[in-house]
N, C-alpha and C positions, 0 to 999 in steps of 0.2 A: 087256625092261626099259624102263621109262619114267621120266622125271624127274617126281616127284610134288610136290616143294616146293623152294623156294629161300628160305632164311632169312638175314636180315641181323642182324649184331650190331655195336654200337659199344662196344668194350671198351677202356677207358682212352683213348688217343689213336689207336686202331687201328680199321679196318673189317675185319670178318671175315664171310665168306659160307659157308654150309653148304648143299650140294645134297643132297637126299634122293631116292632112287629108290623105286619102288613095292614093292620087295622089302625095304626097310628099310636098305639100304646108304647110307652118307653119305660125302661128301667135303668137306674143308675147304680154303679158300683165303683169301688176305689181299691187300690192296692195299698198295703202297708209296707211294701218293699221300698222304703223312702230313700235308700241310698242309690238305687239304680232304677228310677222310674222309666227311663228310656229303654232299658232292657225289657221291662214288662210290656211296654208299648209294642215292641217288636214281636214278642211272643203272642200277644193278643192278635196281632196282624196275621200270624200263622193260624190262629184259631178261627179267624173270620171266615175263611173259605169253607171250613167245616160247618160253622154255625148257620150261615146263610141258607135259608130254605127249611131249617129244622123247626120242629115243634118246640116253642120256648118252655113249655110246661114240663118237659122231661128232664128236670134239673139234675136228679141223681145220675141219670144216664150220661148227660153231657159232662158232668163233673168227672165221672170215671173215664170217659173217652179222652177229654182234654189232658187229664193227668197222665194218661198212659199212651199218648200219641207217639212219644219217643222214649228211648231207654235212658232218660235223664231226669234228675230230681234236683231240688234246691229251692232257695228262697224266691228267685225270680219266677220260676215256673209256678210255685205255689201261690205267689202273689198275683200272678196273672189269672190263674184258675179262681182265686178268691174274688177278684174284682168282677169277673163275668158271673160267677155264682150269685153274688149279692144283687147284681143287676137283674138276673132272671127271677129271683125271689121278689124283687121290687115290682117287676112287670106283672108277675102272677098275682100278687096282692092287689094291684090296681084292677086287674081283670075281674077278680071276684069281689072287688070293693070292700076289702078287709085289710087291716094291718097284717104284716107278715106273721106276727106272733100267733094270730088266729089259725094260720095254716100249719103252724108247728105244734098244735095240740092245745091251744088256748092258753090263757094267762094263769100263772102261778102266784102273781102279786099285783097289787094295784098301783105301785110306784116303785121306781128303781133308785136305790140308795147310791149316792155318789161319794167318791173320795177326791178331794180337790188336789190337783197338782200345784204345789207351791214351792217357791225357792226361799232364799234368804242369804243376804250378803254376809251376815255374821249372826251369832246367836241371838242378839237382841232383835234384829230384823226378822229372823225366822220365828221367834216367839210372838212378835207382833202380828205376823201374818197368820199364825195359827189361831190367835185370839180373834182376829177379824173374821176368819173362816167360821169359827164357832158361832160368833154373833150373827153371821149371815145365815146360819141354819145347817151348815155342814156338820155331819157326825163322824167324818173321817178325813184325814189329810195325809198327803204323802210328800216326801222330799228326799233328796240325796244329801245326807248330812256330812259327807266327807269333805274336808277342806281342799281347796284347789291344788295345793302342792302336796297332797297326801302321798304321792308315789315316791317322793324323796325324803319323807319323814321317818324318824325312828318309830318303832312300834309304840313306845310310851307316849310320844308327842301325838301320834295319830289317834290313839285311844282317848287321850285327854281332850284334844280339840273336838273330836266327834261327840264325846259325852257332853261337852258344854252346849253344843248345838241341840242335841236331842233333849237335854234337860230343859232348855229354854222352850222348845216346842211343846214338851209335855206340860210345862207350867202354863203356857198360853192356851193350849188345847183344853186343859182340865181333864176331869175324869170321865166325861161323857162324850169325848171325841177320840176315836181310834187314831193312832199314829202308825203310819207305814213307812218303812225305811228302805229306800231303793239304792242299791250299791252299784248298779250298772256294770256288773261283771268286772270290776276293777281290781279285785284283790286275789291273792293266792289263798289256797285252802287254810293254811295254818294262821295267817293273819286274820282271815275272816272269822275263824273260830274264836280267837282271842278277843276280837272286837265285839262279836256277838255276846260273848260271856259278860263283857263289861257293860252291855246295854240292857241286860235282862230286867233290871229294876224298873225300867221305864215302860215295861209291858207293851212292846210294839205288837200290833195285830199280826204282822209278819215282817220278816226281812227278805228282801227280794234280790235275786240274782247276785250273790256275793262273788261268784267266780265265773270265768269264761264258760261258754256253753259247749266248748269243743267235745267234752266227754260227758255223755249222759250218766254213765256209771259213777263218775266223780260227783255229779250233782246229787245222786242218790246217797252215796256214802256220806256226803257232807250233811245231808238232812238228818242222818242218824246221830250226828255229833252235836247238832245245834240244840240248845234248850228252847230258844224262841222258835215259833213256827217259821217255816221257810216257804217261799213262793218262787215259781219257776215257769218258764214257757214262752215268753214273748218272742223268742227267736226260733222257736220250734214250729214244725210244719204239719205233722201228721199224727193220727191216732196211734201209730206204731211207736213213735218217739215218746208220746205221753204215756203209753202203756209201760214202756221200758223205764221211764223216769219213776213212775209210781211203784213198779215192781222192785226197783233198786232201792227206793228210799221211803216206801210207805206213804201214808197220807201226807200230802202237801197241798198248799193252795196252788192251783194250776192257772196259768196266765196266757191262754191262747189269744192271739190277735186275729180278729175276724177277717182282716184284710191280708193276712199272711198264712194262716193255718187252714186254708181251704174254704173260706167263706162261711156262710150260715150253715150249709149242708154238713160240712166236716166238723165245724165247731160244736154243733149239736151232738155229734158222735163223741167228740172229745169230752164234753160234759158228762155223757153217759158213762164213759170209761172212768172218769174221775169219781162219779157217784158210786161205782162199784167198789172203790177204795175208800169210801166215806170221805172223799176229798171235795173241797169247795172250789167254786170257779170265781175268779176275779179277772174279768176280761181286760186285756191290755188295750189301751186306746189313747191317742193324743193328737191324731193327725187331721182332725176336722169333722164337720157335721155329718158327712156321709157315713163315715165309719162309726161315729157315735150313734147315729140313728139305727144303723144295722146291728150294732152291739146290743142296743136296748131291746130290739126285737127278740134276740136270743135270751137276754137276761130275764125278760118277762116270762118266757116259756119254760125255763128249766127250774127244777126244785132246789138245786144245790148252788145257786147264785148267792154271793155275799155282798159285793160292793163294786160299782163300776168306776173305772178310772175316768176322770173328767178334767179337761183343760178349758179355762176361760177363753182360750184362743178361738174356740167355736163361736164366741160372741163378738169377736173383734171385727173391725171394718174390713180387714183383708179377706174375710170369708163371706162378704156380701154377695158374691157370685152364687152362693148356695141359698136358695129360698127354703128355709128350714121351719117345719111345723113342729119339730120336737124341741120343746122348750123346758128349760130348767126352772124349778120353783124352789128357792132356797137350796138345800142340799139334796134334792131329789128331782127326778124326772117322772111326772105322772105317766102312767101307761098310755102310750099314744093310740089314737083312734083313726088317724089318717090312713087311707089305703096305701099299701106298699110299705116302704120304710119312712116316707114322709119328707123327702128332700127332692127338690127340683133345681135345675140350673136356670139362672137369670140370663136369658139369651143376649140381652143388650150388654151386660157386663162380661159375658163369656167372650164376646168378640174383642174385648179390650184386654182380656187376661193374657199375661205373659208367662213364658216358661222361665223360671228362676231356680235352677238346680242348686243344691247345696254344694259348697266347696268342702269335699270330704277330707281334704288334706288339713283343714283347720280344726278338725275335731279330734285328731289323734294326739293324745297326751304324750309329752316327752319328759323323761327323767333329767335330773341335773347333769348326769354323766353323758347325755346325748343319745341314750338308747330309747327305743319305743316302749312306752308303758302299755298296760292293758287298755284297750280301747272299748268304747261303749258298744 
C-alpha cells in the first residue's frame, strides 16, 4: 500500500487533512494550531511531495522525517505534523479493521470520563450550569472564573469576584463533581499565587495555565508555590518541553493537545514521560469531533489518564460536516469500536463548507490604560 494523495481542507476556522492510499482507504487528521490554520495548510503542502508514494504504515518514521525536514520548530510545524500523524493512524486502524487504541496496546478502560467546558455570565449563571451538568451525568466541569475586566481590577476585587463565581460553581456541582479552573495564562506569578491561595477551600481538581507559557522554568517554579494542583501544556509541542516542565516543577497534570503536540505518536510518548513523574494526563481539546475522537483513542490506551476535556460544540449543527461515530453518553464516552478514529467527512456538506478564520485582533484583551494585557 502507498500514499496516493494528501488533501487539505479549511473548514470553518479549522484545518483538516485527508490522506488517501492507493487502495481507496483514507485517514482524517486535524491541527489544533487554531490561530494560523492557513500556515499549517502550507506546511502540509510541503510535506505532500515527501508523503506521496510512501508506505502509510511507517508512522513513526514519517513523524521523525516531517519534524526534521528543516531546522525550524514551533506550533505551526508541530500542528502540521500532528494533523498528518492522526490521519495516518486513522488509515492504519481502518486497514486492520480495529480502533486506533487497539494498535496502541489495547484498552486500559471501558469508558472515558469527560469534563464539560462551561461558561457563566455571572456567579448565579455559572452555578446553574454546574448543577445542570451534574444532573446530566458529568462528574467534572471546567470554566474560566476570572471576571471580564480582571486585568484592570485591584487584587482585592479580583480575588473577591473570582471567589464568588467559584463558590457558586462548587455549590451547584456538589461534592461528587470535580471543578477545574482555567485561567488562560492571563495572570502574573504573584497575582496567580494570591488568587490560588484564596480558592483552596473549594478544592479544585487543578488550576490550569495561570501564567504565560513563555518560560517553562517559571511554570515549574510556580507549581512548587501552589497549594492546589497545577496543570499545564496545551501550548507545548514536544516531549522535551514536557520533560523540562516536570523536571522543574515535579508532578503536575499535563495537558498535551493531540492536534498540536505531535499527534497520537508523540502524545503517547508525552504520557509515558508524565507517568515516570507519577503525573496524570488530561488531554486538551475543544476544536471539534476529529480531535475529540483522536484524543479518546489515546485516553483509552494509557494508564495515567484522568479526564478528557469536552465541548458540546462537537454536537452542534456547525459540525454536521463530520460524520461522527464517537458519541457521548452522559458524562462519559464509551470506548469506541469503530475502525480508525471513527470520524468521516460528509462529502455533500464538505462542498458547501466555507473557510471562516478567526479575527485574532478581537481576542486580545486591553487594559483600561490602553496597554495590551496577557492574551489567551
